[in-house]
N, C-alpha and C positions, 0 to 999 in steps of 0.2 A: 591940922587934920590928921587922921590916923586910918590905917587899914588893919583889919584882922583877916588873915588868910587861913582857912581851914582846909587842909589837904588830907584826903583819906582814901583808903582802899575799901570799897564797898563790900559788905558781907551780906548777911541774910536780913533783909528789911521786912519786918512784920507790920501788921496794921497798926499796932501800938507805936512803932517807930514813926510811921508816917503821920499819925495824929500828933505826936510830940514834936516832930519836925515842923509841922504846919503851925503849931502853937508858938514855937520859938520864932518862926518867921513873922507871925503876927505881932508878937511882943517887940521884936527888933524894929519893925516898921512904925510902931507906936511911940518909940522913944524919941523925944526931941534931940536932934543931933544925928539921927540916922540919915545918911545921904544916899544910900543905894547899895546895890550889890551886882556882882557878875559871877558866873559859874563857868568853869572850864573842865574839859575831860581830856586826858592824854590817852589816845587809843593804843599806843604802844605799851603802856604800863597799866592801864585801867584805873589810874588814879584820878580823882575828882578834886578840883579846888574851887572853893567858894570864897570870893573876896568881898568883904563888907567894908563900906566906907563910913567914917564917923567924923563928925565935926570936932569932937573932943574925946580925951581919954575917959572923962567922967561919963559921957554917953555910952561908950563901949563897956565900961564897968557896970553900968546898969543892966546890960544884957548878961554879962558874965555872972553877976550875982543873982539873977532872977531864978526863982525856984525851978521853972521848967528847964532852964539851961543846966542847972545843977543836977537834976535828975538824969538828963541825957548824958552828961559827962560821967556820972557814976555808973551808967549802964552801957557805955559805948562798946565794951567788949562783946556784948550780946549781938551787936549789929554791924560792927566794923572789924576789918582785918588789920587795922592800924591807922594812926592819924598823926598829924603834925600841925601845930598852930604857930603862925608868925604874926607878931604885932609890929607894925612899922609906922613911922611918922612920914607923912607926905611932905616932901620938900618943895616940889614944884610939879605943875602939870602944863602940858602944851600939846598942840596938835593943829591939824589943818581944818578942823571943824566938820570934816566929812564923815567922821565916825561918832555915833552916839556913845556917850560915856556918862556914868553916874555923877562924875564931878564937873562935867561941863556946865557952866553957868551957875555953879553953886558956891562961888567965892574961893575956889582953890587958888593958891598963890600963883599968879601968872609969871611967865618968863617973857620979858620984852625982847631980849636979844640973847642968843645962845650960840656959842661956837662949839666945835667938836670936843673940846676939852671939858665942857660942862654937861654934855648929854649923858 
């Protein structure tokens, strides 16, 4: 499993930006291997992070190479004050089941025992 984290500093969002953003979200959700997403905002910096969860790198690459994503990437300077993308492999997930999470119940690699050195 993989994550793609898109962290950005919001700029001036136009109607065109919102339409393209909505289209990219629809495309992502339609790709087999899309597992879900979360969004976070840091009030002290104003940065926003969107974390997308993917079953495989191939699924993630389908979104990366989609024409709508390519348009957004080419025009990001019109709408954003900066961005950073981090692609990571999920090694394990665990929790007490009291917090809803996109990977819960989706076959993420479980950890049956964990000591402080592994967390």
